[in-house]
C-alpha positions in Angstrom: -17.6 23.6 25.0 -18.0 20.3 23.3 -21.6 20.0 24.6 -22.5 23.4 23.3 -21.2 22.8 19.7 -22.6 19.2 19.6 -26.2 20.5 19.7 -28.4 19.5 16.7 -29.0 23.2 15.9 -25.2 23.6 15.2 -25.2 20.7 12.7 -28.3 22.2 10.9 -26.8 25.7 10.7 -29.3 27.0 13.3 -29.0 29.1 16.3 -28.0 28.3 19.9 -28.1 30.6 22.9 -26.6 30.5 26.3 -26.8 32.6 29.4 -23.9 35.1 29.4 -23.1 34.6 33.1 -23.0 30.8 32.7 -20.8 31.0 29.6 -18.4 33.5 31.0 -18.0 31.4 34.2 -17.9 27.9 32.7 -16.2 28.5 29.4 -14.8 32.0 29.5 -15.8 34.8 27.2 -12.5 34.9 25.3 -12.4 31.1 24.8 -16.0 31.1 23.5 -15.4 34.0 21.1 -12.2 32.2 19.8 -14.2 29.0 19.2 -17.1 30.8 17.4 -14.6 32.6 15.2 -12.6 29.5 14.4 -15.8 27.9 13.1 -16.7 30.9 11.0 -19.9 31.5 13.0 -21.4 34.7 14.4 -22.2 35.6 18.0 -24.2 38.5 19.4 -24.9 39.5 23.0 -28.5 40.3 23.6 -29.6 41.0 27.2 -28.5 38.1 29.4 -27.9 35.8 26.4 -25.2 35.0 23.9 -26.8 34.1 20.6 -24.6 32.0 18.3 -25.6 31.8 14.6 -24.1 28.6 13.4 -23.8 29.6 9.8 -20.8 30.9 7.9 -23.0 33.1 5.6 -23.4 36.8 5.9 -25.8 38.5 8.2 -28.4 41.2 7.3 -29.5 43.0 10.4 -33.1 44.0 9.7 -33.9 46.1 12.8 
């Protein structure tokens, strides 16, 4: 968990992605969701990836 959230993209308010199977196995889905929520970030599941938007601002889904 610490490695994931220490990425440079997190500090810049960018986006990180991780393989869903890896994250579920190594971190646990519930634990990851709780950490994302505690930081005020957003997470989506897209295909085999979790995409974490490391920004507390709103999201406008374009398409």
